[in-house]
Backbone as CSV, one residue per row, in Angstrom:
resi,resn,N_x,N_y,N_z,CA_x,CA_y,CA_z,C_x,C_y,C_z
1,MET,18.107,-13.650,18.735,17.013,-14.527,18.285,15.688,-13.770,18.342
2,THR,14.939,-13.827,17.253,13.668,-13.122,17.165,12.574,-13.903,17.886
3,THR,11.788,-13.210,18.668,10.698,-13.832,19.405,9.359,-13.335,18.868
4,ILE,8.284,-13.962,19.358,6.936,-13.526,18.997,6.721,-12.080,19.428
5,GLN,7.246,-11.727,20.602,7.097,-10.354,21.082,7.799,-9.370,20.151
6,ASP,8.945,-9.764,19.607,9.651,-8.910,18.651,8.776,-8.645,17.422
7,TYR,8.109,-9.699,16.964,7.255,-9.549,15.781,6.040,-8.682,16.101
8,ILE,5.491,-8.824,17.294,4.376,-7.967,17.713,4.822,-6.509,17.767
9,ASN,6.015,-6.287,18.320,6.558,-4.923,18.366,6.748,-4.357,16.953
10,ASP,7.289,-5.186,16.055,7.488,-4.741,14.677,6.156,-4.414,14.001
11,THR,5.143,-5.212,14.308,3.825,-4.964,13.723,3.254,-3.642,14.214
12,ALA,3.361,-3.400,15.518,2.855,-2.147,16.085,3.592,-0.952,15.478
13,ARG,4.893,-1.060,15.327,5.674,0.045,14.767,5.368,0.243,13.289
14,SER,5.091,-0.850,12.580,4.710,-0.734,11.173,3.344,-0.080,11.032
15,VAL,2.406,-0.451,11.895,1.079,0.174,11.871,1.198,1.670,12.135
16,ALA,2.044,2.040,13.097,2.248,3.458,13.411,2.850,4.198,12.227
17,PHE,3.757,3.547,11.500,4.409,4.173,10.346,3.450,4.319,9.169
18,LEU,2.538,3.365,9.013,1.670,3.307,7.835,0.284,3.900,8.051
19,SER,-0.021,4.353,9.256,-1.380,4.824,9.522,-1.391,5.891,10.600
20,ARG,-2.590,6.298,10.957,-2.799,7.247,12.044,-3.459,6.564,13.250
21,LEU,-3.449,5.254,13.282,-4.057,4.529,14.393,-3.236,4.741,15.670
22,PRO,-3.895,5.044,16.792,-3.168,5.220,18.057,-2.720,3.877,18.618
23,LEU,-1.521,3.840,19.160,-0.969,2.604,19.700,-0.347,2.877,21.067
24,PRO,-0.343,1.878,21.952,0.240,2.068,23.288,1.708,2.452,23.221
25,GLN,2.124,3.311,24.109,3.491,3.816,24.122,4.512,2.726,24.423
26,ARG,4.084,1.618,25.030,5.044,0.582,25.409,5.766,-0.018,24.205
27,TYR,5.154,0.067,23.030,5.796,-0.480,21.831,6.936,0.405,21.324
28,PHE,7.051,1.595,21.880,8.037,2.535,21.370,9.067,2.958,22.423
29,THR,8.970,2.377,23.602,9.940,2.675,24.650,11.314,2.136,24.261
30,GLY,12.290,3.014,24.198,13.640,2.608,23.799,13.803,2.346,22.320
31,TYR,12.801,2.656,21.533,12.829,2.404,20.084,13.535,3.548,19.369
32,ASP,14.457,3.226,18.454,15.244,4.262,17.778,14.611,4.766,16.487
33,GLY,13.424,4.241,16.144,12.711,4.719,14.966,13.072,4.025,13.665
34,ARG,13.991,3.081,13.700,14.407,2.405,12.479,13.452,1.260,12.145
35,LEU,13.269,1.040,10.828,12.315,0.033,10.361,12.982,-1.082,9.567
36,SER,14.304,-1.199,9.661,15.035,-2.182,8.862,14.462,-3.582,9.014
37,ARG,14.178,-3.983,10.246,13.598,-5.308,10.486,12.078,-5.270,10.470
38,ALA,11.500,-4.143,10.856,10.047,-4.057,11.018,9.288,-4.161,9.699
39,VAL,9.971,-3.965,8.554,9.260,-4.073,7.280,8.692,-5.477,7.070
40,ARG,9.231,-6.454,7.779,8.690,-7.807,7.643,7.232,-7.877,8.071
41,ALA,6.810,-6.934,8.914,5.439,-6.919,9.416,4.516,-6.030,8.591
42,PHE,5.007,-5.459,7.492,4.172,-4.588,6.669,2.880,-5.275,6.199
43,PRO,2.925,-6.532,5.716,1.671,-7.156,5.278,0.645,-7.298,6.403
44,LEU,1.076,-7.720,7.589,0.143,-7.823,8.704,-0.361,-6.444,9.101
45,ALA,0.519,-5.460,9.090,0.091,-4.092,9.369,-0.942,-3.632,8.347
46,GLY,-0.749,-4.036,7.085,-1.721,-3.701,6.053,-3.085,-4.294,6.327
47,VAL,-3.107,-5.523,6.830,-4.380,-6.158,7.208,-5.056,-5.376,8.334
48,ILE,-4.278,-4.995,9.341,-4.827,-4.259,10.486,-5.366,-2.901,10.050
49,VAL,-4.603,-2.207,9.221,-5.005,-0.878,8.759,-6.267,-0.954,7.893
50,THR,-6.395,-2.015,7.119,-7.525,-2.170,6.203,-8.752,-2.755,6.885
51,LEU,-8.591,-3.352,8.059,-9.687,-4.072,8.714,-10.961,-3.245,8.901
52,PRO,-10.898,-2.000,9.417,-12.143,-1.240,9.575,-12.891,-1.059,8.256
53,ALA,-12.185,-0.746,7.182,-12.828,-0.553,5.881,-13.393,-1.863,5.345
54,ALA,-12.680,-2.966,5.572,-13.157,-4.266,5.103,-14.432,-4.675,5.828
55,VAL,-14.480,-4.440,7.132,-15.686,-4.751,7.911,-16.848,-3.897,7.431
56,LEU,-16.597,-2.609,7.213,-17.657,-1.718,6.731,-18.177,-2.179,5.374
57,ALA,-17.273,-2.533,4.466,-17.696,-2.984,3.146,-18.540,-4.255,3.237
58,ALA,-18.134,-5.190,4.097,-18.888,-6.434,4.259,-20.282,-6.169,4.831
59,LEU,-20.372,-5.293,5.816,-21.671,-4.978,6.423,-22.589,-4.282,5.422
60,LEU,-22.052,-3.334,4.665,-22.869,-2.628,3.674,-23.314,-3.574,2.557
61,SER,-22.437,-4.477,2.176,-22.795,-5.455,1.153,-23.907,-6.377,1.651
62,ALA,-23.797,-6.810,2.908,-24.829,-7.670,3.488,-26.168,-6.947,3.590
63,ALA,-26.108,-5.628,3.746,-27.340,-4.830,3.856,-27.909,-4.470,2.485
64,GLY,-27.213,-4.836,1.426,-27.715,-4.576,0.083,-27.467,-3.174,-0.431
65,ALA,-26.467,-2.499,0.102,-26.149,-1.140,-0.344,-25.646,-1.175,-1.788
66,PRO,-25.803,-0.071,-2.532,-25.312,-0.013,-3.915,-23.798,-0.216,-3.975
67,PRO,-23.317,-0.948,-4.975,-21.875,-1.253,-5.064,-20.973,-0.029,-5.040
68,LEU,-21.328,1.020,-5.765,-20.461,2.196,-5.800,-20.426,2.904,-4.448
69,LEU,-21.539,2.896,-3.742,-21.570,3.477,-2.400,-20.654,2.697,-1.466
70,ILE,-20.700,1.374,-1.571,-19.830,0.525,-0.754,-18.364,0.842,-1.037
71,ALA,-18.047,0.955,-2.316,-16.658,1.202,-2.705,-16.149,2.523,-2.145
72,PHE,-16.910,3.576,-2.314,-16.456,4.882,-1.839,-16.452,4.961,-0.321
73,ALA,-17.397,4.290,0.332,-17.400,4.282,1.797,-16.158,3.576,2.331
74,ALA,-15.809,2.434,1.740,-14.627,1.691,2.177,-13.353,2.493,1.924
75,LEU,-13.251,3.113,0.766,-12.054,3.900,0.450,-11.949,5.139,1.334
76,THR,-13.087,5.724,1.660,-13.071,6.889,2.560,-12.538,6.498,3.928
77,LEU,-13.009,5.361,4.447,-12.595,4.948,5.786,-11.118,4.566,5.818
78,VAL,-10.650,3.844,4.815,-9.235,3.453,4.829,-8.334,4.673,4.629
79,THR,-8.804,5.660,3.873,-8.027,6.883,3.699,-7.944,7.661,5.008
80,LEU,-9.031,7.693,5.756,-9.009,8.332,7.066,-8.076,7.573,8.021
81,THR,-8.082,6.249,7.923,-7.246,5.426,8.797,-5.759,5.658,8.541
82,THR,-5.399,5.790,7.284,-3.988,6.002,6.941,-3.594,7.471,6.987
83,GLY,-4.562,8.359,7.104,-4.254,9.776,7.036,-3.866,10.213,5.632
84,ALA,-4.313,9.436,4.627,-4.011,9.713,3.214,-2.500,9.765,2.948
85,LEU,-1.719,9.038,3.746,-0.259,9.045,3.576,0.156,8.547,2.191
86,HIS,-0.447,7.445,1.771,-0.055,6.852,0.497,-0.562,7.688,-0.672
87,GLU,-1.764,8.233,-0.536,-2.293,9.114,-1.581,-1.430,10.364,-1.738
88,ASP,-0.960,10.889,-0.616,-0.081,12.053,-0.659,1.213,11.723,-1.397
89,GLY,1.758,10.541,-1.128,2.970,10.115,-1.829,2.738,9.964,-3.319
90,LEU,1.588,9.414,-3.690,1.262,9.250,-5.110,1.177,10.606,-5.807
91,ALA,0.487,11.551,-5.171,0.334,12.880,-5.772,1.680,13.580,-5.898
92,ASP,2.500,13.498,-4.862,3.819,14.138,-4.907,4.691,13.530,-5.996
93,CYS,4.641,12.204,-6.143,5.420,11.540,-7.191,4.966,11.981,-8.578
94,ALA,3.657,12.040,-8.773,3.133,12.448,-10.074,3.587,13.868,-10.413
95,ASP,3.531,14.759,-9.435,3.961,16.139,-9.671,5.463,16.216,-9.951
96,GLY,6.260,15.522,-9.127,7.701,15.593,-9.288,8.190,14.939,-10.559
97,ILE,7.729,13.723,-10.813,8.178,12.986,-11.995,7.597,13.610,-13.259
98,GLY,6.356,14.066,-13.173,5.730,14.657,-14.349,6.200,16.064,-14.646
99,GLY,6.472,16.852,-13.608,6.802,18.253,-13.824,8.258,18.631,-13.629
100,GLY,9.055,17.730,-13.054,10.453,18.063,-12.792,11.311,17.994,-14.044
101,ARG,12.121,18.999,-14.283,12.998,19.021,-15.459,14.189,18.081,-15.277
102,ASP,14.665,17.978,-14.032,15.804,17.124,-13.733,15.629,16.586,-12.316
103,ARG,16.658,15.883,-11.832,16.557,15.246,-10.520,16.286,16.261,-9.416
104,ASP,17.048,17.331,-9.383,16.906,18.306,-8.303,15.546,18.983,-8.318
105,SER,15.067,19.341,-9.499,13.767,20.004,-9.564,12.640,19.034,-9.227
106,ALA,12.780,17.771,-9.638,11.763,16.773,-9.312,11.678,16.554,-7.793
107,LEU,12.830,16.451,-7.136,12.843,16.266,-5.686,12.298,17.495,-4.964
108,ALA,12.591,18.678,-5.485,12.076,19.909,-4.877,10.561,19.969,-4.985
109,ILE,10.025,19.567,-6.134,8.570,19.553,-6.316,7.927,18.532,-5.388
110,MET,8.538,17.367,-5.253,7.982,16.316,-4.396,7.976,16.739,-2.929
111,LYS,8.925,17.572,-2.554,8.998,18.036,-1.165,7.993,19.150,-0.879
112,ASP,7.528,19.818,-1.925,6.559,20.906,-1.781,5.215,20.332,-1.338
113,SER,4.609,20.928,-0.315,3.344,20.409,0.218,2.155,20.685,-0.702
114,ARG,2.327,21.583,-1.657,1.234,21.895,-2.573,1.085,20.795,-3.623
115,THR,-0.153,20.590,-4.095,-0.429,19.575,-5.106,-0.718,20.247,-6.435
116,GLY,-0.030,19.790,-7.486,-0.200,20.353,-8.813,-1.164,19.546,-9.663
117,SER,-1.242,19.909,-10.935,-2.206,19.279,-11.837,-1.890,17.799,-12.067
118,TYR,-0.601,17.451,-12.161,-0.250,16.042,-12.336,-0.741,15.215,-11.144
119,GLY,-0.521,15.737,-9.948,-0.935,15.022,-8.746,-2.430,14.864,-8.650
120,VAL,-3.162,15.926,-8.962,-4.627,15.870,-8.890,-5.179,14.848,-9.874
121,VAL,-4.712,14.918,-11.113,-5.197,13.982,-12.132,-4.875,12.544,-11.746
122,CYS,-3.658,12.317,-11.253,-3.257,10.963,-10.859,-4.112,10.439,-9.709
123,LEU,-4.373,11.286,-8.713,-5.222,10.885,-7.595,-6.622,10.522,-8.071
124,VAL,-7.192,11.355,-8.922,-8.547,11.096,-9.426,-8.601,9.771,-10.172
125,LEU,-7.618,9.546,-11.048,-7.627,8.325,-11.853,-7.439,7.070,-10.996
126,VAL,-6.462,7.104,-10.096,-6.182,5.916,-9.280,-7.304,5.667,-8.275
127,PHE,-7.803,6.744,-7.639,-8.906,6.571,-6.700,-10.139,6.049,-7.431
128,GLY,-10.396,6.599,-8.629,-11.543,6.134,-9.412,-11.404,4.691,-9.839
129,LEU,-10.190,4.291,-10.219,-9.959,2.903,-10.618,-10.188,1.959,-9.450
130,ARG,-9.705,2.327,-8.286,-9.909,1.490,-7.101,-11.395,1.378,-6.768
131,ALA,-12.105,2.498,-6.836,-13.537,2.484,-6.531,-14.308,1.636,-7.541
132,ALA,-13.988,1.786,-8.821,-14.680,1.025,-9.855,-14.439,-0.473,-9.688
133,ALA,-13.197,-0.837,-9.333,-12.864,-2.253,-9.163,-13.593,-2.853,-7.966
134,ILE,-13.626,-2.128,-6.853,-14.346,-2.626,-5.678,-15.829,-2.761,-5.988
135,ALA,-16.384,-1.773,-6.678,-17.802,-1.834,-7.046,-18.091,-3.046,-7.930
136,ALA,-17.149,-3.390,-8.800,-17.328,-4.559,-9.658,-17.240,-5.861,-8.867
137,LEU,-16.484,-5.841,-7.777,-16.349,-7.055,-6.961,-17.566,-7.311,-6.073
138,VAL,-18.305,-6.264,-5.736,-19.425,-6.406,-4.795,-20.441,-7.458,-5.249
139,PRO,-20.970,-7.402,-6.483,-21.954,-8.427,-6.871,-21.336,-9.800,-7.131
140,ALA,-20.011,-9.849,-7.305,-19.358,-11.117,-7.618,-18.956,-11.902,-6.380
141,LEU,-18.956,-11.257,-5.205,-18.488,-11.891,-3.984,-19.550,-11.840,-2.895
142,THR,-19.480,-12.776,-1.984,-20.313,-12.697,-0.789,-19.811,-11.550,0.075
143,PRO,-20.612,-11.062,1.019,-20.125,-9.998,1.897,-18.814,-10.344,2.599
144,SER,-18.729,-11.574,3.116,-17.482,-11.969,3.791,-16.343,-12.082,2.795
145,GLY,-16.636,-12.550,1.593,-15.613,-12.643,0.559,-15.082,-11.274,0.165
146,LEU,-15.966,-10.302,0.111,-15.539,-8.940,-0.207,-14.604,-8.404,0.869
147,GLY,-14.977,-8.592,2.128,-14.133,-8.135,3.227,-12.778,-8.810,3.222
148,MET,-12.751,-10.129,3.016,-11.491,-10.863,2.981,-10.614,-10.419,1.816
149,THR,-11.233,-10.141,0.691,-10.476,-9.695,-0.474,-9.819,-8.343,-0.228
150,LEU,-10.532,-7.434,0.424,-9.949,-6.134,0.739,-8.778,-6.281,1.720
151,LEU,-8.904,-7.197,2.666,-7.788,-7.453,3.582,-6.590,-8.009,2.826
152,ALA,-6.841,-8.897,1.877,-5.758,-9.470,1.083,-5.035,-8.405,0.275
153,VAL,-5.810,-7.491,-0.291,-5.215,-6.396,-1.062,-4.377,-5.501,-0.153
154,GLY,-4.861,-5.268,1.057,-4.100,-4.480,2.020,-2.767,-5.117,2.348
155,ALA,-2.747,-6.441,2.506,-1.497,-7.144,2.807,-0.552,-7.132,1.613
156,ALA,-1.069,-7.444,0.430,-0.223,-7.548,-0.758,0.387,-6.203,-1.147
157,SER,-0.404,-5.143,-1.050,0.113,-3.829,-1.460,1.172,-3.308,-0.500
158,ARG,1.084,-3.681,0.789,2.140,-3.271,1.732,3.406,-4.098,1.533
159,ALA,3.259,-5.344,1.101,4.442,-6.134,0.752,5.161,-5.509,-0.439
160,ALA,4.387,-4.975,-1.385,4.980,-4.308,-2.548,5.782,-3.081,-2.132
161,MET,5.341,-2.397,-1.086,6.100,-1.250,-0.568,7.495,-1.677,-0.132
162,ALA,7.554,-2.767,0.632,8.843,-3.268,1.105,9.739,-3.671,-0.064
163,TRP,9.140,-4.254,-1.087,9.893,-4.675,-2.276,10.500,-3.462,-2.980
164,HIS,9.678,-2.459,-3.251,10.166,-1.226,-3.895,11.278,-0.581,-3.058
165,TRP,11.050,-0.490,-1.766,12.001,0.132,-0.845,13.356,-0.554,-0.908
166,SER,13.342,-1.876,-0.981,14.594,-2.640,-0.948,15.328,-2.638,-2.282
167,ARG,14.612,-2.409,-3.365,15.220,-2.495,-4.691,15.963,-1.233,-5.103
168,LEU,15.614,-0.100,-4.482,16.179,1.187,-4.885,16.991,1.804,-3.750
169,PRO,18.050,2.520,-4.070,18.786,3.262,-3.034,17.993,4.512,-2.653
170,PRO,18.311,5.126,-1.508,17.615,6.362,-1.142,18.005,7.508,-2.065
171,ALA,17.006,8.279,-2.494,17.278,9.434,-3.349,17.837,10.595,-2.537
172,ARG,17.446,10.658,-1.257,17.923,11.708,-0.359,18.518,11.058,0.882
173,ARG,19.646,11.512,1.304,20.250,10.982,2.533,19.565,11.526,3.776
174,GLU,18.859,12.656,3.614,18.196,13.264,4.768,16.684,13.049,4.742
175,GLY,16.180,12.242,3.822,14.746,12.043,3.690,14.172,11.158,4.780
176,VAL,12.831,11.106,4.835,12.139,10.301,5.836,12.478,8.826,5.677
177,ALA,12.443,8.331,4.438,12.733,6.917,4.197,14.154,6.566,4.620
178,ALA,15.105,7.442,4.303,16.499,7.181,4.672,16.689,7.218,6.179
179,SER,15.930,8.068,6.862,16.111,8.242,8.301,15.690,7.023,9.108
180,VAL,14.829,6.167,8.531,14.369,4.990,9.268,15.130,3.733,8.867
181,GLY,16.186,3.893,8.086,17.063,2.776,7.771,16.676,2.026,6.513
182,GLU,17.639,1.283,5.975,17.399,0.458,4.797,16.786,-0.881,5.210
183,PRO,15.830,-1.396,4.449,15.210,-2.677,4.807,16.214,-3.821,4.814
184,ASP,16.116,-4.662,5.819,16.938,-5.862,5.885,16.459,-6.862,4.824
185,GLY,17.409,-7.498,4.140,17.057,-8.419,3.059,16.148,-9.546,3.510
186,GLY,16.457,-10.138,4.659,15.617,-11.217,5.168,14.227,-10.744,5.530
187,ALA,14.133,-9.521,6.053,12.835,-8.963,6.417,11.977,-8.722,5.183
188,VAL,12.614,-8.284,4.097,11.880,-8.060,2.847,11.369,-9.381,2.279
189,LEU,12.204,-10.405,2.287,11.768,-11.722,1.810,10.593,-12.244,2.632
190,PHE,10.668,-12.027,3.947,9.566,-12.454,4.816,8.300,-11.675,4.479
191,ALA,8.437,-10.375,4.229,7.277,-9.553,3.882,6.643,-10.024,2.583
192,LEU,7.472,-10.304,1.582,6.937,-10.767,0.303,6.241,-12.116,0.442
193,ALA,6.895,-13.044,1.144,6.314,-14.373,1.317,5.016,-14.318,2.117
194,SER,5.026,-13.569,3.212,3.822,-13.496,4.050,2.714,-12.712,3.363
195,GLY,3.082,-11.688,2.579,2.068,-10.932,1.857,1.370,-11.777,0.813
196,ILE,2.142,-12.547,0.048,1.554,-13.425,-0.965,0.735,-14.533,-0.317
197,LEU,1.272,-15.124,0.762,0.548,-16.189,1.455,-0.764,-15.673,2.040
198,ALA,-0.725,-14.500,2.653,-1.942,-13.920,3.220,-2.983,-13.678,2.137
199,ALA,-2.527,-13.163,0.989,-3.447,-12.902,-0.120,-4.103,-14.193,-0.600
200,ILE,-3.315,-15.261,-0.669,-3.854,-16.548,-1.121,-4.850,-17.104,-0.112
201,LEU,-4.466,-17.127,1.157,-5.322,-17.712,2.187,-6.632,-16.939,2.360
202,LEU,-6.563,-15.619,2.226,-7.751,-14.791,2.434,-8.719,-14.822,1.254
203,THR,-8.181,-14.976,0.043,-9.037,-14.847,-1.139,-9.351,-16.152,-1.856
204,LEU,-8.518,-17.165,-1.678,-8.701,-18.391,-2.451,-10.092,-19.012,-2.290
205,PRO,-10.712,-18.976,-1.089,-12.071,-19.512,-1.001,-13.115,-18.687,-1.753
206,HIS,-12.731,-17.490,-2.198,-13.723,-16.574,-2.765,-13.473,-16.189,-4.211
207,VAL,-12.222,-16.254,-4.670,-11.911,-15.870,-6.053,-11.115,-16.995,-6.711
208,PRO,-11.175,-17.102,-8.043,-10.422,-18.149,-8.732,-8.911,-17.958,-8.590
209,LEU,-8.201,-19.064,-8.625,-6.745,-19.004,-8.537,-6.166,-18.195,-9.692
210,ALA,-6.801,-18.286,-10.846,-6.319,-17.530,-12.010,-6.344,-16.033,-11.744
211,ALA,-7.320,-15.566,-10.955,-7.402,-14.145,-10.628,-6.220,-13.730,-9.761
212,LEU,-5.806,-14.598,-8.848,-4.654,-14.290,-7.995,-3.362,-14.250,-8.811
213,VAL,-3.234,-15.185,-9.737,-2.046,-15.196,-10.600,-2.003,-13.935,-11.451
214,LEU,-3.160,-13.552,-12.005,-3.230,-12.332,-12.805,-2.874,-11.111,-11.958
215,ALA,-3.360,-11.085,-10.715,-3.054,-9.958,-9.820,-1.557,-9.869,-9.562
216,LEU,-0.903,-11.010,-9.294,0.544,-11.018,-9.045,1.306,-10.522,-10.264
217,VAL,0.926,-11.012,-11.439,1.597,-10.601,-12.677,1.417,-9.107,-12.911
218,LEU,0.211,-8.611,-12.661,-0.061,-7.197,-12.911,0.682,-6.302,-11.922
219,VAL,0.766,-6.720,-10.662,1.511,-5.929,-9.676,2.981,-5.846,-10.079
220,ILE,3.561,-6.974,-10.452,4.958,-6.968,-10.909,5.106,-6.086,-12.143
221,GLY,4.121,-6.183,-13.049,4.165,-5.407,-14.272,3.978,-3.917,-14.065
222,VAL,3.475,-3.523,-12.901,3.319,-2.102,-12.581,4.501,-1.595,-11.748
223,VAL,4.895,-2.366,-10.738,5.927,-1.900,-9.810,7.308,-1.850,-10.467
224,LEU,7.655,-2.846,-11.260,8.982,-2.845,-11.889,9.187,-1.649,-12.826
225,PRO,8.234,-1.345,-13.726,8.412,-0.136,-14.545,8.432,1.143,-13.711
226,PHE,7.624,1.177,-12.653,7.644,2.344,-11.774,9.017,2.506,-11.139
227,ASN,9.624,1.398,-10.723,10.981,1.453,-10.165,11.960,2.062,-11.164
228,ARG,11.844,1.645,-12.421,12.765,2.152,-13.446,12.559,3.649,-13.693
229,VAL,11.300,4.063,-13.696,11.006,5.481,-13.889,11.583,6.302,-12.732
230,VAL,11.403,5.800,-11.511,11.895,6.509,-10.328,13.418,6.601,-10.345
231,ILE,14.083,5.508,-10.668,15.549,5.515,-10.747,16.024,6.505,-11.809
232,GLY,15.368,6.487,-12.956,15.775,7.359,-14.031,15.545,8.832,-13.737
233,LYS,14.507,9.132,-12.954,14.153,10.531,-12.713,14.832,11.116,-11.489
234,ILE,14.817,10.380,-10.367,15.352,10.953,-9.125,16.464,10.115,-8.500
235,GLY,16.790,8.971,-9.085,17.941,8.204,-8.638,17.717,7.281,-7.461
236,GLY,16.488,7.163,-6.963,16.239,6.274,-5.832,14.885,6.519,-5.194
237,HIS,14.643,5.797,-4.119,13.342,5.904,-3.464,13.288,7.086,-2.498
238,THR,12.073,7.509,-2.218,11.781,8.456,-1.146,10.545,7.939,-0.421
239,GLY,10.157,8.602,0.648,8.917,8.231,1.319,7.732,8.334,0.374
240,ASP,7.778,9.311,-0.529,6.687,9.481,-1.488,6.611,8.314,-2.466
241,THR,7.754,7.847,-2.969,7.704,6.747,-3.928,7.261,5.445,-3.262
242,ILE,7.602,5.277,-1.992,7.162,4.089,-1.264,5.639,4.120,-1.111
243,GLY,5.084,5.290,-0.740,3.640,5.413,-0.631,2.952,5.240,-1.972
244,ALA,3.543,5.800,-3.029,2.965,5.659,-4.362,2.931,4.194,-4.795
245,THR,3.955,3.439,-4.425,3.993,2.017,-4.759,2.799,1.285,-4.169
246,GLN,2.450,1.617,-2.928,1.274,0.984,-2.313,0.013,1.262,-3.114
247,GLN,-0.162,2.515,-3.517,-1.354,2.883,-4.279,-1.390,2.177,-5.632
248,LEU,-0.275,2.134,-6.318,-0.228,1.487,-7.624,-0.451,-0.020,-7.505
249,ALA,0.154,-0.633,-6.475,-0.021,-2.073,-6.271,-1.459,-2.398,-5.896
250,GLU,-2.071,-1.564,-5.060,-3.468,-1.790,-4.683,-4.388,-1.667,-5.886
251,ALA,-4.186,-0.631,-6.683,-5.010,-0.438,-7.868,-4.846,-1.600,-8.845
252,ALA,-3.614,-2.058,-9.035,-3.358,-3.163,-9.951,-4.001,-4.452,-9.460
253,THR,-3.902,-4.711,-8.155,-4.498,-5.930,-7.595,-6.019,-5.905,-7.718
254,LEU,-6.624,-4.797,-7.348,-8.091,-4.678,-7.445,-8.550,-4.793,-8.891
255,PHE,-7.800,-4.169,-9.800,-8.149,-4.240,-11.229,-8.138,-5.684,-11.708
256,ALA,-7.092,-6.423,-11.353,-6.971,-7.818,-11.795,-8.094,-8.680,-11.223
257,LEU,-8.380,-8.499,-9.937,-9.415,-9.307,-9.298,-10.792,-8.991,-9.885
258,ALA,-11.051,-7.715,-10.153,-12.342,-7.336,-10.739,-12.464,-7.872,-12.168
259,LEU,-11.362,-7.854,-12.895,-11.359,-8.326,-14.269,-11.652,-9.819,-14.352
260,ALA,-11.140,-10.575,-13.371,-11.266,-12.030,-13.407,-12.432,-12.547,-12.562
261,ALA,-13.113,-11.650,-11.839,-14.200,-12.084,-10.943,-15.398,-12.619,-11.727
């Protein structure tokens, strides 16, 4: 039987997996490193990981800082918090899928720590899109509304990670994603439900319901084709594709909210 303490432990382990935030060792005593059940806490972990950047964005907005400065400051802080894990996955995916001739060459490129032209261009475009969308939201939202919206995006995009992870088989049996286990079906459903609910509760007082519906449609419209591309190119998920999913889902959500704001 799952207890509140179990969920707290799963949240701490998810935060450790998704960021560089230091956490007490007690959450990892006797822990085997598997995330099969812990993925249910990905949306809450996303809120925790995004919280420093959301607070900074709200404070800068309240102080009247320029929208683009707010956007880049918030993205800089959240990137430092995550250690650019998701951005690294996005760049590796772009290089592997864009430059790989076949499955083996694509996986070899994705494993290479160097970043190629596909990765650089993809990072610039996605980072720029996220910054532009946040900048567009600044004048449309109150400072607190801006902070809450960023938290909602953090929760929703981490739920999308769990969804992508569960829909595809592992591309490598020895990869990082495979080593932490396959997501439990019930845990994924909980992640999706809690991620969507968190997004609604955090943003509904500040953005129109139509904007949330558009964001959901756009995330589905981005993640599903990405899943098909990944399956066709490398045959399954990797840690890089899971991280890339977060970036694509975040960009899609911010784009939709900015468009409808």
